[in-house]
ZAMARBA-740766 format. One line per field, with one value per atom (N, C-alpha, C): residue number from 0; residue in one letter; atom name; x, y, z. Coordinates in pm, whole numbers, plus 50000, padded with zeros to 5 digits. Layout:
// residues N
nr = NUM  ... .
rest = A  ... .
atom = CA  ... .
u = X  ... .
v = Y  ... .
w = Z  ... .
//
This chain:
// residues 225
nr = 0  0  0  1  1  1  2  2  2  3  3  3  4  4  4  5  5  5  6  6  6  7  7  7  8  8  8  9  9  9  10  10  10  11  11  11  12  12  12  13  13  13  14  14  14  15  15  15  16  16  16  17  17  17  18  18  18  19  19  19  20  20  20  21  21  21  22  22  22  23  23  23  24  24  24  25  25  25  26  26  26  27  27  27  28  28  28  29  29  29  30  30  30  31  31  31  32  32  32  33  33  33  34  34  34  35  35  35  36  36  36  37  37  37  38  38  38  39  39  39  40  40  40  41  41  41  42  42  42  43  43  43  44  44  44  45  45  45  46  46  46  47  47  47  48  48  48  49  49  49  50  50  50  51  51  51  52  52  52  53  53  53  54  54  54  55  55  55  56  56  56  57  57  57  58  58  58  59  59  59  60  60  60  61  61  61  62  62  62  63  63  63  64  64  64  65  65  65  66  66  66  67  67  67  68  68  68  69  69  69  70  70  70  71  71  71  72  72  72  73  73  73  74  74  74  75  75  75  76  76  76  77  77  77  78  78  78  79  79  79  80  80  80  81  81  81  82  82  82  83  83  83  84  84  84  85  85  85  86  86  86  87  87  87  88  88  88  89  89  89  90  90  90  91  91  91  92  92  92  93  93  93  94  94  94  95  95  95  96  96  96  97  97  97  98  98  98  99  99  99  100  100  100  101  101  101  102  102  102  103  103  103  104  104  104  105  105  105  106  106  106  107  107  107  108  108  108  109  109  109  110  110  110  111  111  111  112  112  112  113  113  113  114  114  114  115  115  115  116  116  116  117  117  117  118  118  118  119  119  119  120  120  120  121  121  121  122  122  122  123  123  123  124  124  124  125  125  125  126  126  126  127  127  127  128  128  128  129  129  129  130  130  130  131  131  131  132  132  132  133  133  133  134  134  134  135  135  135  136  136  136  137  137  137  138  138  138  139  139  139  140  140  140  141  141  141  142  142  142  143  143  143  144  144  144  145  145  145  146  146  146  147  147  147  148  148  148  149  149  149  150  150  150  151  151  151  152  152  152  153  153  153  154  154  154  155  155  155  156  156  156  157  157  157  158  158  158  159  159  159  160  160  160  161  161  161  162  162  162  163  163  163  164  164  164  165  165  165  166  166  166  167  167  167  168  168  168  169  169  169  170  170  170  171  171  171  172  172  172  173  173  173  174  174  174  175  175  175  176  176  176  177  177  177  178  178  178  179  179  179  180  180  180  181  181  181  182  182  182  183  183  183  184  184  184  185  185  185  186  186  186  187  187  187  188  188  188  189  189  189  190  190  190  191  191  191  192  192  192  193  193  193  194  194  194  195  195  195  196  196  196  197  197  197  198  198  198  199  199  199  200  200  200  201  201  201  202  202  202  203  203  203  204  204  204  205  205  205  206  206  206  207  207  207  208  208  208  209  209  209  210  210  210  211  211  211  212  212  212  213  213  213  214  214  214  215  215  215  216  216  216  217  217  217  218  218  218  219  219  219  220  220  220  221  221  221  222  222  222  223  223  223  224  224  224 .
rest = M  M  M  T  T  T  I  I  I  T  T  T  G  G  G  G  G  G  T  T  T  A  A  A  G  G  G  D  D  D  I  I  I  P  P  P  V  V  V  D  D  D  I  I  I  P  P  P  R  R  R  T  T  T  P  P  P  A  A  A  Q  Q  Q  E  E  E  A  A  A  A  A  A  E  E  E  R  R  R  E  E  E  L  L  L  S  S  S  K  K  K  P  P  P  M  M  M  Y  Y  Y  H  H  H  E  E  E  N  N  N  D  D  D  P  P  P  S  S  S  L  L  L  L  L  L  Q  Q  Q  R  R  R  V  V  V  L  L  L  D  D  D  R  R  R  F  F  F  W  W  W  E  E  E  W  W  W  V  V  V  D  D  D  D  D  D  L  L  L  F  F  F  D  D  D  A  A  A  A  A  A  S  S  S  G  G  G  A  A  A  T  T  T  P  P  P  G  G  G  G  G  G  T  T  T  V  V  V  G  G  G  L  L  L  V  V  V  T  T  T  V  V  V  V  V  V  I  I  I  V  V  V  V  V  V  L  L  L  A  A  A  L  L  L  I  I  I  A  A  A  A  A  A  L  L  L  W  W  W  W  W  W  R  R  R  L  L  L  G  G  G  T  T  T  P  P  P  R  R  R  R  R  R  T  T  T  P  P  P  T  T  T  T  T  T  G  G  G  G  G  G  D  D  D  S  S  S  L  L  L  F  F  F  D  D  D  D  D  D  G  G  G  P  P  P  R  R  R  T  T  T  A  A  A  A  A  A  E  E  E  H  H  H  R  R  R  A  A  A  A  A  A  A  A  A  A  A  A  R  R  R  H  H  H  A  A  A  S  S  S  A  A  A  G  G  G  Q  Q  Q  W  W  W  N  N  N  Q  Q  Q  A  A  A  V  V  V  Q  Q  Q  E  E  E  R  R  R  M  M  M  R  R  R  A  A  A  I  I  I  V  V  V  R  R  R  A  A  A  L  L  L  E  E  E  E  E  E  R  R  R  T  T  T  L  L  L  L  L  L  D  D  D  P  P  P  R  R  R  P  P  P  G  G  G  R  R  R  T  T  T  A  A  A  D  D  D  E  E  E  A  A  A  A  A  A  A  A  A  E  E  E  A  A  A  G  G  G  R  R  R  Q  Q  Q  L  L  L  P  P  P  A  A  A  H  H  H  A  A  A  D  D  D  A  A  A  L  L  L  R  R  R  A  A  A  A  A  A  A  A  A  R  R  R  A  A  A  F  F  F  D  D  D  D  D  D  V  V  V  T  T  T  Y  Y  Y  G  G  G  G  G  G  R  R  R  S  S  S  A  A  A  D  D  D  E  E  E  P  P  P  A  A  A  Y  Y  Y  R  R  R  R  R  R  I  I  I  E  E  E  Q  Q  Q  L  L  L  D  D  D  T  T  T  A  A  A  L  L  L  E  E  E  R  R  R  A  A  A  K  K  K  P  P  P  V  V  V  L  L  L  A  A  A  T  T  T  S  S  S  A  A  A  A  A  A  G  G  G  G  G  G  F  F  F  T  T  T  E  E  E  A  A  A  P  P  P  R  R  R .
atom = N  CA  C  N  CA  C  N  CA  C  N  CA  C  N  CA  C  N  CA  C  N  CA  C  N  CA  C  N  CA  C  N  CA  C  N  CA  C  N  CA  C  N  CA  C  N  CA  C  N  CA  C  N  CA  C  N  CA  C  N  CA  C  N  CA  C  N  CA  C  N  CA  C  N  CA  C  N  CA  C  N  CA  C  N  CA  C  N  CA  C  N  CA  C  N  CA  C  N  CA  C  N  CA  C  N  CA  C  N  CA  C  N  CA  C  N  CA  C  N  CA  C  N  CA  C  N  CA  C  N  CA  C  N  CA  C  N  CA  C  N  CA  C  N  CA  C  N  CA  C  N  CA  C  N  CA  C  N  CA  C  N  CA  C  N  CA  C  N  CA  C  N  CA  C  N  CA  C  N  CA  C  N  CA  C  N  CA  C  N  CA  C  N  CA  C  N  CA  C  N  CA  C  N  CA  C  N  CA  C  N  CA  C  N  CA  C  N  CA  C  N  CA  C  N  CA  C  N  CA  C  N  CA  C  N  CA  C  N  CA  C  N  CA  C  N  CA  C  N  CA  C  N  CA  C  N  CA  C  N  CA  C  N  CA  C  N  CA  C  N  CA  C  N  CA  C  N  CA  C  N  CA  C  N  CA  C  N  CA  C  N  CA  C  N  CA  C  N  CA  C  N  CA  C  N  CA  C  N  CA  C  N  CA  C  N  CA  C  N  CA  C  N  CA  C  N  CA  C  N  CA  C  N  CA  C  N  CA  C  N  CA  C  N  CA  C  N  CA  C  N  CA  C  N  CA  C  N  CA  C  N  CA  C  N  CA  C  N  CA  C  N  CA  C  N  CA  C  N  CA  C  N  CA  C  N  CA  C  N  CA  C  N  CA  C  N  CA  C  N  CA  C  N  CA  C  N  CA  C  N  CA  C  N  CA  C  N  CA  C  N  CA  C  N  CA  C  N  CA  C  N  CA  C  N  CA  C  N  CA  C  N  CA  C  N  CA  C  N  CA  C  N  CA  C  N  CA  C  N  CA  C  N  CA  C  N  CA  C  N  CA  C  N  CA  C  N  CA  C  N  CA  C  N  CA  C  N  CA  C  N  CA  C  N  CA  C  N  CA  C  N  CA  C  N  CA  C  N  CA  C  N  CA  C  N  CA  C  N  CA  C  N  CA  C  N  CA  C  N  CA  C  N  CA  C  N  CA  C  N  CA  C  N  CA  C  N  CA  C  N  CA  C  N  CA  C  N  CA  C  N  CA  C  N  CA  C  N  CA  C  N  CA  C  N  CA  C  N  CA  C  N  CA  C  N  CA  C  N  CA  C  N  CA  C  N  CA  C  N  CA  C  N  CA  C  N  CA  C  N  CA  C  N  CA  C  N  CA  C  N  CA  C  N  CA  C  N  CA  C  N  CA  C  N  CA  C  N  CA  C  N  CA  C  N  CA  C  N  CA  C  N  CA  C  N  CA  C  N  CA  C  N  CA  C  N  CA  C  N  CA  C  N  CA  C  N  CA  C  N  CA  C  N  CA  C  N  CA  C  N  CA  C  N  CA  C  N  CA  C  N  CA  C  N  CA  C  N  CA  C  N  CA  C  N  CA  C  N  CA  C  N  CA  C  N  CA  C  N  CA  C  N  CA  C  N  CA  C  N  CA  C  N  CA  C  N  CA  C  N  CA  C  N  CA  C  N  CA  C  N  CA  C  N  CA  C  N  CA  C  N  CA  C  N  CA  C  N  CA  C  N  CA  C  N  CA  C .
u = 36150  36168  36162  36300  36293  36275  36237  36211  36296  36363  36420  36375  36391  36371  36469  36427  36497  36575  36583  36682  36722  36851  36933  36821  36725  36675  36553  36488  36408  36447  36315  36350  36302  36393  36361  36218  36125  36007  36010  36029  36004  35867  35837  35716  35798  35661  35677  35673  35776  35742  35632  35557  35380  35325  35275  35178  35265  35361  35448  35427  35457  35401  35244  35154  35029  34975  35037  35009  35088  35193  35257  35171  35118  35055  34865  34826  34712  34765  34862  34907  34906  34969  34992  34885  34785  34639  34581  34591  34522  34461  34386  34358  34479  34542  34623  34744  34756  34872  34834  34753  34688  34648  34628  34565  34596  34735  34822  34829  34822  34759  34688  34729  34661  34522  34438  34273  34326  34156  34162  34174  34144  34102  34232  34305  34432  34560  34544  34630  34600  34468  34422  34484  34453  34503  34669  34725  34926  34908  34850  34904  34882  34790  34698  34814  34924  34973  35135  35147  35259  35241  35157  35152  35159  35079  35061  35220  35273  35443  35508  35522  35576  35581  35414  35425  35482  35443  35527  35628  35715  35881  35906  35819  35811  35837  35679  35691  35776  35850  35916  36041  36117  36230  36267  36095  36117  36098  36065  36013  36151  36180  36313  36314  36421  36385  36363  36345  36285  36130  36134  35974  35961  36016  35995  35965  36018  35934  35853  35828  35655  35612  35612  35489  35458  35559  35506  35467  35475  35413  35250  35246  35085  35037  35116  35037  35021  35109  35065  34939  34939  34818  34685  34660  34608  34558  34623  34620  34564  34598  34535  34426  34314  34162  34101  34149  34047  34037  34170  34162  34030  34052  33963  33769  33802  33678  33590  33726  33625  33597  33630  33643  33520  33514  33419  33296  33282  33185  33174  33097  33045  33003  33017  33009  32855  32785  32636  32609  32538  32473  32407  32432  32378  32275  32134  32015  32067  31986  31995  31896  31723  31656  31628  31702  31656  31748  31897  31991  31923  31909  31851  31752  31705  31521  31420  31353  31220  31193  31067  31023  31088  31050  31119  31046  30926  30836  30779  30643  30496  30482  30412  30291  30237  30202  30134  30043  29923  29878  29890  29885  29973  29885  29756  29640  29749  29761  29847  29969  30049  30156  30135  30043  30019  29936  29864  29825  29942  30036  30177  30250  30231  30338  30259  30096  30033  30027  30054  30100  30203  30304  30475  30449  30403  30381  30339  30205  30116  30240  30308  30385  30520  30576  30685  30832  30775  30876  30859  30931  30989  31059  31149  31229  31145  31093  30953  30885  30803  30689  30746  30863  30934  30935  30972  30994  30885  30802  30603  30527  30564  30519  30603  30712  30828  30780  30685  30668  30528  30490  30349  30297  30430  30456  30432  30576  30584  30479  30420  30308  30230  30196  30064  30025  30207  30228  30233  30266  30276  30079  29992  29857  29832  29895  29820  29862  29963  30057  30141  30178  30280  30399  30462  30553  30501  30616  30581  30630  30566  30574  30728  30803  30970  31007  30997  31101  31277  31260  31420  31447  31382  31376  31407  31504  31535  31502  31417  31399  31448  31589  31630  31601  31633  31512  31423  31300  31154  31185  31221  31224  31285  31332  31382  31295  31254  31132  31043  30986  30867  30872  31019  31029  31047  31038  31000  30876  30792  30637  30606  30660  30627  30679  30756  30858  30837  30686  30691  30774  30729  30749  30902  30983  31104  31190  31196  31288  31251  31096  31064  31069  31073  31047  31235  31308  31513  31461  31455  31406  31402  31277  31200  31320  31356  31427  31525  31604  31723  31686  31571  31554  31522  31442  31439  31583  31685  31772  31879  31883  31908  31885  31775  31724  31770  31740  31772  31886  31934  32100  32201  32141  32281  32310  32210  32243  32202  32080  32067  31974  31874  31714  31661  31524  31470  31367  31299  31232  31091  31026  30889  30868  30929  30920  30959  31064  31081  30991  30922  30802  30701  30648  30568  30570  30706  30713  30689  30724  30656  30591  30449  30336  30232  30281  30248  30280  30416  30424  30356  30311  30222  30083  30060  29902  29885  29973  30011  30063  30114  30101  29962  29894  29775  29700  29680  29643  29708  29825  29916  29847  29868  29902  30043  29990  30176  30154  30321  30342  30378  30292  30336  30390  30385  30473  30489  30592  30589  30528  30486  30451  30445  30421  30558  30604  30566  30573  30723  30733  30837  30790  30662  30597  30566  30504  30449  30315  30299  30109  30101  30013  29946  29825  29854  29750  29645  29512  29352  29364  29324  29312  29222 .
v = 44852  44983  45075  45145  45198  45388  45452  45592  45666  45740  45815  45956  46017  46156  46252  46381  46466  46489  46450  46487  46370  46369  46262  46183  46279  46175  46073  46108  46015  45876  45824  45672  45621  45580  45506  45416  45448  45362  45290  45155  45057  45033  45008  45053  44868  44772  44669  44709  44624  44675  44676  44559  44579  44670  44707  44854  44957  44964  45084  45104  45017  44970  45011  44975  45022  45173  45251  45336  45417  45391  45498  45455  45363  45328  45419  45399  45488  45621  45702  45823  45865  45786  45810  45806  45693  45701  45827  45902  46034  46142  46188  46254  46381  46431  46512  46481  46344  46327  46259  46266  46223  46319  46427  46524  46544  46550  46542  46422  46306  46162  46183  46128  46098  46045  46064  45964  45849  45766  45635  45576  45698  45732  45739  45835  45844  45769  45700  45575  45477  45441  45359  45381  45524  45564  45563  45586  45598  45451  45334  45237  45142  45227  45146  45210  45323  45398  45338  45313  45239  45094  45064  44910  44932  45043  45054  45086  45173  45239  45110  45003  44884  44803  44812  44709  44774  44877  44935  44930  44949  44902  44772  44710  44555  44498  44580  44537  44631  44760  44829  44722  44690  44608  44478  44417  44268  44325  44463  44502  44578  44508  44534  44722  44814  44899  44984  44942  44982  45046  45160  45219  45268  45335  45414  45235  45137  44997  44981  44986  44937  45048  45160  45267  45225  45187  45187  45039  44921  44861  44910  44920  45006  45055  45141  45205  45144  45004  44946  44890  44830  44724  44809  44963  45012  45029  45043  45077  44977  44875  44698  44691  44734  44722  44857  44928  45060  45009  44954  44921  44823  44707  44578  44658  44767  44819  44867  44947  44992  44928  44757  44696  44595  44601  44503  44517  44698  44728  44708  44762  44734  44575  44529  44411  44366  44280  44281  44121  44152  44007  43949  43816  43729  43679  43638  43626  43430  43443  43276  43229  43245  43209  43081  43081  43009  42957  43055  43069  43142  43129  43172  43181  43110  43072  43216  43188  43326  43297  43233  43204  43193  43306  43279  43253  43247  43173  43092  43031  42944  42993  42868  42881  42980  43111  43171  43199  43237  43231  43369  43389  43459  43594  43571  43680  43754  43694  43704  43822  43733  43823  43951  43975  44067  44157  44128  44232  44270  44188  44262  44322  44298  44407  44520  44490  44688  44758  44697  44760  44825  44736  44783  44959  44887  44980  45115  45163  45232  45341  45225  45295  45349  45328  45394  45254  45200  45007  44961  45029  44939  44807  44777  44698  44575  44557  44510  44449  44565  44549  44463  44509  44429  44290  44247  44116  44073  44095  44059  44021  44124  44153  43986  44002  43897  43776  43744  43622  43593  43731  43698  43603  43692  43622  43475  43445  43244  43228  43243  43200  43158  43238  43254  43151  43148  43082  42918  42911  42785  42716  42845  42803  42796  42819  42773  42666  42584  42487  42543  42644  42638  42644  42675  42602  42485  42434  42307  42332  42410  42395  42354  42382  42351  42441  42319  42456  42479  42579  42600  42674  42697  42770  42883  42949  43097  43150  43301  43364  43370  43355  43330  43193  43107  42995  42986  43037  43029  43095  43223  43361  43236  43145  43101  42998  42929  42818  42874  42971  43085  43133  43170  43216  43141  42984  42891  42865  42869  42850  42992  43113  43238  43332  43277  43340  43471  43530  43666  43772  43738  43778  43734  43696  43599  43701  43807  43936  44010  44037  44131  44023  43877  43794  43760  43796  43786  43938  44047  44151  44136  44129  44068  44034  43905  43852  43871  44002  44005  44180  44270  44369  44290  44162  44103  44034  43983  43958  44074  44211  44359  44333  44364  44421  44347  44177  44087  44049  44044  44010  44091  44188  44258  44387  44441  44588  44654  44684  44778  44838  44942  45008  45017  44984  44976  45115  45186  45256  45246  45342  45324  45267  45346  45272  45093  45034  44936  44844  44875  44817  44811  44933  44907  44841  44813  44751  44567  44576  44443  44418  44519  44500  44527  44544  44542  44370  44320  44203  44126  44125  44062  44073  44145  44181  44109  44153  44100  43938  43884  43758  43652  43757  43673  43648  43740  43727  43610  43615  43564  43421  43351  43166  43127  42975  42940  42887  42830  42809  42656  42580  42442  42327  42381  42320  42427  42370  42468  42420  42458  42419  42355  42292  42249  42400  42531  42641  42652  42638  42695  42808  42824  42938  42864  42915  42867  42855  42740  42738  42769  42829  42898  42798  42740  42667  42754  42753  42743  42774  42896  42936  42840 .
w = 80965  81008  81124  81091  81243  81245  81290  81271  81426  81412  81514  81529  81627  81615  81620  81629  81598  81690  81818  81938  81998  82090  82078  82201  82266  82376  82357  82232  82173  82135  82167  82157  82034  81971  81839  81827  81734  81719  81568  81608  81520  81424  81306  81249  81170  81168  81114  80912  80873  80749  80640  80662  80581  80585  80756  80784  80730  80728  80655  80528  80433  80309  80258  80358  80353  80339  80437  80487  80368  80330  80228  80050  80055  79980  79964  80107  80087  80113  80144  80127  79998  79892  79759  79678  79748  79643  79683  79769  79774  79654  79601  79456  79408  79531  79512  79431  79460  79393  79263  79208  79080  78972  79084  78962  78825  78798  78625  78560  78626  78518  78435  78346  78189  78224  78146  78201  78121  78200  78130  78004  77888  77776  77734  77779  77700  77729  77860  77907  77754  77756  77622  77509  77442  77318  77309  77412  77421  77425  77455  77480  77289  77275  77141  76983  77057  76951  76972  77114  77156  77007  77017  76970  76780  76750  76580  76598  76681  76624  76637  76680  76724  76588  76555  76448  76326  76306  76182  76232  76301  76312  76257  76333  76249  76103  76056  75907  75818  75862  75816  75815  75907  75924  75864  75823  75744  75599  75551  75427  75369  75214  75124  75171  75190  75168  75341  75431  75539  75536  75588  75586  75463  75410  75209  75185  75196  75126  75149  75265  75356  75275  75277  75211  75088  75054  74891  74875  74954  74923  74961  75081  75093  74997  74914  74848  74688  74667  74539  74591  74777  74785  74760  74809  74802  74678  74554  74430  74365  74382  74338  74404  74500  74602  74491  74446  74395  74279  74189  74097  74053  74120  74151  74190  74253  74284  74193  74122  73996  73883  73877  73745  73812  73922  73964  74041  74046  74140  74265  74316  74509  74477  74568  74630  74602  74558  74581  74677  74723  74805  74642  74635  74549  74634  74545  74596  74681  74782  74846  74800  74757  74771  74665  74603  74483  74374  74401  74263  74170  74022  73950  73930  74003  73987  73972  73879  73807  73930  74017  74101  74263  74348  74441  74570  74573  74664  74628  74685  74649  74551  74494  74366  74336  74269  74253  74089  74063  73984  73901  73731  73665  73705  73745  73788  73945  74025  74146  74087  73993  73971  73946  73835  73779  73893  73976  74043  74129  74198  74284  74203  74087  73982  73964  73988  73921  74096  74199  74288  74353  74285  74291  74171  74088  73998  73991  74107  74155  74261  74327  74442  74380  74220  74170  74219  74236  74299  74141  74060  73890  73921  74029  74030  74043  74146  74190  74129  74037  73938  73794  73731  73616  73694  73793  73878  73867  73945  73924  73748  73701  73541  73438  73469  73397  73460  73582  73667  73606  73563  73540  73359  73314  73188  73178  73226  73254  73304  73393  73490  73394  73302  73193  73071  73040  72976  73014  73092  73205  73209  73283  73291  73120  73013  72873  72807  72926  72880  72749  72720  72622  72708  72789  72884  72991  73017  73084  73281  73359  73479  73562  73562  73607  73705  73825  73956  73916  73914  73941  73816  73702  73560  73585  73461  73481  73389  73417  73323  73179  73153  72983  72994  73049  72974  72935  72986  72986  72870  72885  72731  72615  72616  72507  72475  72585  72528  72480  72517  72510  72355  72297  72222  72057  72121  72004  71962  72103  72063  71999  72010  71983  71927  71792  71759  71720  71676  71681  71845  71876  72022  72095  72037  72059  72127  72067  72117  72198  72207  72336  72450  72431  72537  72618  72493  72547  72621  72577  72608  72785  72797  72921  73006  72952  73064  73089  72989  73029  73136  73137  73254  73361  73363  73487  73566  73487  73522  73575  73507  73550  73692  73700  73845  73938  73902  74021  74045  73951  73983  73958  73843  73808  73910  73964  74056  73957  73885  73812  73841  73787  73826  73712  73732  73625  73681  73534  73518  73479  73432  73393  73285  73199  73057  73030  73096  73122  73163  73263  73332  73201  73112  73093  72949  72896  72786  72825  72913  73000  72954  73045  73040  72944  72843  72671  72636  72632  72627  72697  72808  72903  72792  72789  72696  72553  72516  72373  72393  72448  72461  72514  72543  72566  72489  72379  72278  72179  72167  72095  72080  71953  71909  71878  71992  71931  71794  71785  71651  71714  71602  71630  71536  71430  71298  71210  71131  70975  70880  70759  70650  70537  70427  70343  70262  70267  70174  70298  70426  70509  70565  70568  70676  70803  70893  71030  70988  71087  71128  71269  71293  71402  71474  71619  71645  71676  71651  71715  71876  71871  72027  72106 .
//
């Protein structure tokens, strides 16, 4: 690059291209030339909205009816999602410790389950109290050999099997199993009355005698304790 002076006697000055470019870049990098430049955040936001606008334009061009058609499709999809959400409720995490198994940890005695239920009840934790009391009922029936210990047994299965041995308590056993399922898998919350009903059932079952056979008259025969 050649730079000449303002008078005829000035001698032209030749500056190589690369140093001249570097000098210009240094000059333009001074803060005084960038006081009004947008911030980094603003540049990122501008780029993002440009991308959204391009995406929207591409989608509207591929949708019958253009922009209006795209908006209509979006509204319909949102309405379907809202309807499914209302119909199915909030997605809940499914238990992973043992499917629908009644017992989700190592073996414990009925007394240990009752003690755990009492601790939860004293703390007002009715869901856990219901769960532990139902486990205490089933474990107690296993300890009395009224139920065979079986891994993976559900609360409903235990209630049905125990109801055949103790028909006078069959309805209460089914209700207790439903309460257990409601708080464990159904996302519902128990309260104190629900827990007290299962507690009373547990106490009653301790004194209950199983039915072993039917009599000739069609009645039930109770086995001695």
